[in-house]
C-alpha positions as CSV (number, residue, x, y, z in Angstrom):
1,M,173.8,-30.8,109.9
2,N,172.5,-34.0,111.8
3,G,172.2,-37.4,110.1
4,G,172.8,-39.6,113.2
5,G,169.5,-41.5,113.2
6,G,170.2,-44.2,110.6
7,A,172.9,-46.6,109.7
8,P,175.6,-46.8,108.8
9,I,177.3,-44.1,110.8
10,Y,179.8,-42.1,108.5
11,E,182.9,-40.5,109.7
12,F,183.2,-36.8,109.3
13,R,186.5,-34.9,109.5
14,K,186.9,-31.4,111.0
15,S,187.3,-28.7,108.2
16,P,187.7,-24.8,108.2
17,Q,183.9,-24.6,107.8
18,T,183.2,-26.9,110.8
19,A,183.1,-26.0,114.5
20,F,182.3,-29.4,115.8
21,V,182.3,-33.0,114.5
22,S,180.8,-36.2,115.9
23,S,180.0,-39.4,114.3
24,R,177.5,-41.2,116.6
25,F,173.8,-42.1,116.6
26,S,171.9,-39.2,117.9
27,F,168.7,-37.0,117.4
28,M,168.2,-33.2,117.6
29,T,165.6,-31.1,119.4
30,F,164.6,-27.6,118.3
31,D,163.1,-25.1,120.8
32,V,161.6,-22.3,118.7
33,Y,160.9,-19.0,120.3
34,Q,160.0,-15.6,118.7
35,D,163.7,-14.3,118.9
36,K,165.7,-17.4,118.9
37,I,166.0,-21.1,118.2
38,I,167.9,-23.4,120.7
39,T,169.1,-26.7,119.0
40,K,170.5,-29.7,121.1
41,A,172.1,-32.9,119.7
42,I,171.4,-35.7,122.1
43,G,173.2,-39.1,121.9
44,T,171.8,-42.6,122.5
45,D,172.8,-42.3,126.2
46,G,170.4,-39.3,126.6
47,K,173.2,-36.8,127.1
48,V,173.4,-33.5,125.2
49,F,176.7,-33.4,123.4
50,D,176.2,-30.3,121.3
51,R,173.9,-27.3,121.4
52,A,173.5,-23.9,119.6
53,I,171.4,-20.8,119.9
54,I,170.5,-19.1,116.7
55,T,169.2,-15.5,117.3
56,K,167.0,-13.4,115.1
57,A,168.9,-10.5,113.5
58,S,167.8,-7.1,114.7
């Protein structure tokens, strides 16, 4: 989930269902391919601070 584009920024806490948590202004990109989707979370400094690859099940 990404909700870093508006105000105010809410503080999230890590839980058993969460691999990574960051409370900051940001946006996400999605590169969509036939067999995968690559996501990147990018902060206001322009740096990628999280990424994931979702692959198609065979």
